C-alpha positions in Angstrom: 14.8 9.5 7.9 15.4 9.7 4.2 13.1 11.9 2.1 12.9 11.8 -1.7 11.6 14.5 -3.9 10.5 13.7 -7.5 10.9 16.5 -10.1 13.5 17.9 -7.9 14.9 20.3 -10.5 11.5 21.7 -11.4 10.1 25.0 -10.2 8.4 23.6 -7.1 10.7 20.6 -6.5 13.9 22.7 -6.2 12.2 25.0 -3.7 11.0 22.1 -1.6 14.6 20.7 -1.5 15.9 24.0 -0.4 13.3 24.2 2.4 14.2 20.7 3.5 17.9 21.6 3.6 17.0 24.0 6.4 15.9 21.2 8.7 17.3 18.0 7.4 20.8 16.7 6.8 21.6 17.0 3.1 22.6 13.3 2.9 19.1 12.3 4.0 17.5 14.1 1.0 17.2 12.3 -2.3 16.6 14.3 -5.5 14.9 12.2 -8.2 15.5 13.7 -11.6 15.5 12.9 -15.3 18.7 14.8 -16.0 21.5 14.6 -13.4 23.3 17.5 -15.1 20.5 19.8 -14.1 20.9 18.7 -10.5 24.6 19.5 -10.2 23.8 22.4 -7.8 21.9 20.1 -5.5 24.6 17.5 -5.6 27.1 20.2 -4.6 25.1 20.8 -1.5 25.3 17.2 -0.5 21.9 16.1 -1.7 21.8 12.5 -3.1 20.9 12.7 -6.8 19.2 9.7 -8.4 18.0 9.4 -12.0 14.6 8.0 -12.9 11.7 9.0 -15.1 8.0 8.5 -14.3 7.9 6.2 -17.4 10.6 3.9 -16.1 9.3 1.6 -13.3 12.6 -0.3 -12.8 14.6 2.9 -12.4 12.0 4.3 -10.0 12.3 1.3 -7.7 16.1 1.7 -7.7 15.9 5.4 -7.0 13.5 4.9 -4.1 15.7 2.3 -2.3 16.1 3.2 1.4 13.6 6.1 1.2 11.2 6.6 4.1 9.0 9.5 2.7 8.4 10.4 -0.9 7.1 13.6 -2.4 5.4 12.8 -5.7 5.1 16.0 -7.6 2.5 15.6 -10.3 3.9 15.3 -13.8 3.6 17.9 -16.5 2.5 15.6 -19.4 -1.2 16.1 -19.4 -2.9 12.9 -20.7 -0.1 10.6 -19.5 -0.1 11.5 -15.8 -2.3 8.8 -14.4 -0.1 5.9 -15.6 3.1 7.9 -14.7 1.8 8.5 -11.2 0.8 4.9 -10.7 4.3 3.9 -11.8 5.7 6.0 -9.0 3.3 4.7 -6.4 3.9 1.1 -7.4 7.6 1.6 -7.2 7.3 3.1 -3.8 5.5 0.0 -2.6 8.1 -2.3 -4.0 11.0 -0.2 -2.5 9.4 -0.1 0.9 8.6 3.6 1.1 6.4 4.2 4.1 4.7 7.5 3.3 3.8 9.2 0.0 3.0 12.9 -0.3 1.2 13.9 -3.5 0.7 17.4 -5.0 -2.9 17.4 -6.3 -5.5 19.9 -7.5 -8.0 21.9 -5.4 -11.1 19.7 -4.5 -9.7 17.1 -7.0 -12.4 14.5 -6.3 -15.4 16.8 -6.7 -14.4 19.9 -8.7 -15.3 20.7 -12.3 -11.8 22.1 -12.9 -10.6 20.9 -16.3 -7.2 19.8 -14.8 -8.7 17.7 -12.1 -9.5 14.2 -13.5 -5.9 13.0 -13.6 -5.4 14.2 -10.0 -8.7 12.5 -8.9 -7.5 9.2 -10.4 -4.1 9.5 -8.8 -5.6 10.3 -5.4 -7.9 7.3 -5.6 -5.0 5.0 -6.6 -2.8 6.3 -3.8 -5.5 6.0 -1.1 -6.2 2.4 -2.2 -2.5 1.5 -2.4 -2.1 0.5 1.2 0.6 3.2 1.7 0.4 5.9 4.2 -0.3 9.1 2.3 -0.8 12.9 2.5 -2.6 14.6 -0.3 -1.7 18.3 -0.7 -4.3 20.0 -3.0 -2.4 23.0 -4.3 -4.2 26.1 -5.5 -3.0 28.5 -8.2 0.6 29.8 -8.2 0.6 33.6 -8.1 3.5 33.4 -10.5 1.1 32.0 -13.2 0.4 35.6 -14.0 4.0 36.9 -14.3 4.0 36.4 -18.0 1.0 38.6 -18.4 2.9 41.5 -16.9 4.8 41.9 -20.1 1.5 42.1 -22.0 -0.1 44.6 -19.7 3.0 46.8 -19.8 2.2 47.3 -23.5 -1.6 47.3 -23.4 -2.5 48.5 -19.9 -5.3 45.9 -20.2 -5.8 42.6 -18.4 -8.1 40.4 -20.6 -9.7 37.3 -19.2 -13.0 35.3 -19.2 -13.1 34.8 -15.5 -16.0 37.2 -14.7 -15.7 38.0 -11.0 -14.3 34.7 -10.0 -11.8 34.7 -7.2 -8.5 32.9 -6.8 -6.8 32.0 -3.4 -3.3 31.9 -4.9 0.0 31.8 -3.1 3.6 31.8 -4.3 5.6 28.7 -5.1 7.8 29.5 -2.1 4.7 29.5 0.1 3.6 26.1 -1.2 7.2 24.7 -1.0 7.4 25.7 2.6 4.1 23.9 3.3 5.1 20.8 1.4 8.4 20.6 3.3 6.7 21.1 6.6 4.6 18.0 5.9 7.6 15.9 4.6 9.7 16.8 7.7 6.9 16.9 10.2 4.6 14.4 12.0 0.9 13.9 12.3 0.1 14.2 8.6 -0.7 10.6 7.9 -3.7 9.8 5.7 -4.8 13.5 5.6 -5.9 15.8 2.8 -5.0 19.5 2.9 -6.5 22.2 0.7 -3.5 24.6 0.3 -4.0 28.1 -0.9 -3.6 31.8 0.0 -5.2 33.5 2.9 -7.2 35.8 0.7 -9.0 35.1 -2.6 -8.7 38.0 -5.0 -10.6 38.8 -8.2 -9.2 40.2 -11.5 -10.0 43.8 -10.6 -7.7 43.3 -7.7 -5.1 41.5 -9.9 -5.2 44.5 -12.3 -4.7 46.9 -9.3 -1.7 44.8 -8.1 -0.2 44.7 -11.6 -0.6 48.5 -11.7 1.4 48.8 -8.5 4.1 46.5 -9.8 4.6 48.1 -13.2 3.9 51.6 -12.1 1.1 52.4 -14.6 -2.6 51.9 -14.6 -4.0 48.5 -15.6 -7.7 47.8 -16.3 -9.4 44.4 -16.1 -11.3 43.8 -19.4 -13.7 40.9 -18.9 -14.7 39.0 -22.1 -16.7 35.8 -22.9 -15.0 32.5 -23.6 -15.6 32.7 -27.4 -14.0 36.2 -27.6 -11.0 35.0 -25.5 -10.3 32.1 -27.8 -10.2 34.4 -30.8 -7.9 36.8 -29.0 -5.6 34.0 -28.0 -5.6 32.6 -31.5 -4.7 36.0 -32.8 -1.8 36.1 -30.4 -0.4 32.8 -31.9 -2.0 30.1 -29.8 -3.4 27.1 -31.6 -7.2 26.5 -31.2 -6.8 23.6 -28.7 -4.5 25.5 -26.4 -6.7 28.6 -26.6 -9.8 26.5 -25.8 -8.0 25.0 -22.8 -7.1 28.4 -21.4 -10.7 29.6 -21.9 -11.9 26.5 -20.1 -9.6 27.3 -17.2 -11.0 30.8 -17.1 -14.5 29.3 -17.0 -13.6 27.2 -14.0 -12.3 30.3 -12.2 -15.5 32.1 -13.0 -17.4 29.3 -11.3 -15.4 29.8 -8.2 -13.5 26.5 -8.1 -10.3 28.2 -7.0 -11.8 30.6 -4.4 -11.7 28.6 -1.2 -9.6 29.8 1.7 -9.0 27.2 4.4 -6.0 28.5 6.2 -4.3 25.1 5.9 -1.2 26.5 4.2 -0.5 29.4 6.6 -0.9 27.0 9.5 1.7 24.6 8.0 4.2 27.4 7.4 3.5 29.3 10.5 3.1 32.7 8.8 0.6 34.4 6.5 0.9 33.6 2.8 2.6 36.1 0.5 0.4 38.9 -0.7 -0.5 39.4 -4.4 1.7 42.5 -5.0 4.8 40.9 -3.5 4.1 37.6 -5.2 4.1 39.4 -8.6 7.5 40.9 -7.9 6.5 44.1 -6.2 7.1 45.4 -2.7 5.0 44.1 0.1 2.2 46.4 1.2 2.8 48.1 4.5 
């Protein structure tokens, strides 16, 4: 069985390939990348490296030749992803791929999350494609907050407009293990999984975790969306980006990332990684 991973040199894709290497022959893994040079390390491990961009349907068909299962990792170009994802799905059909696994957003078809519409459209296209599919709706990465550690080291303050909203985050390694389990496993045909951490934390708990990691007190400072936009603009973000971040915080405040289903820990056969450990600290006893 040949398994292909798109975006195989990205932060999630590379981890998925490494997980697959633990159970699959390297020669049966295909890394689909835009830049072969960035995949030299994978090639050295015996992984097949094939070059194709989401915007190049002909190259995608060629890259998917002989592939049985495909992981379509959602693209990073917001506003262009629907067409790009459709290109990959269409190429999979032409190439004879039997099963497509797609990384989507939590509750993509019903949520108010600002990131969801492109995922919703992709899910619908995949479901109607005639291909066997698995949709993996991936919650927040704990690592999304690593950059803020540098700020809180200086300010001792965690500023956000999330209210008391909760997030069932997990680490990229957790999600990669879950994705690989689906790709290499059986019984996942035409299913949708809501993947996230075993526990949904709020920003008071995030501040406490950051305190433990950096070794000094951190306090959560809740603000409203307008104030957050002004703070972010003052930090150098343009108004559009600042507004987008504030909108994400608003979604979190509404609880759209708070669901815990246990799907991920069932797939990986262990509890998901705790918040402190996920932020680079020691695991709690």
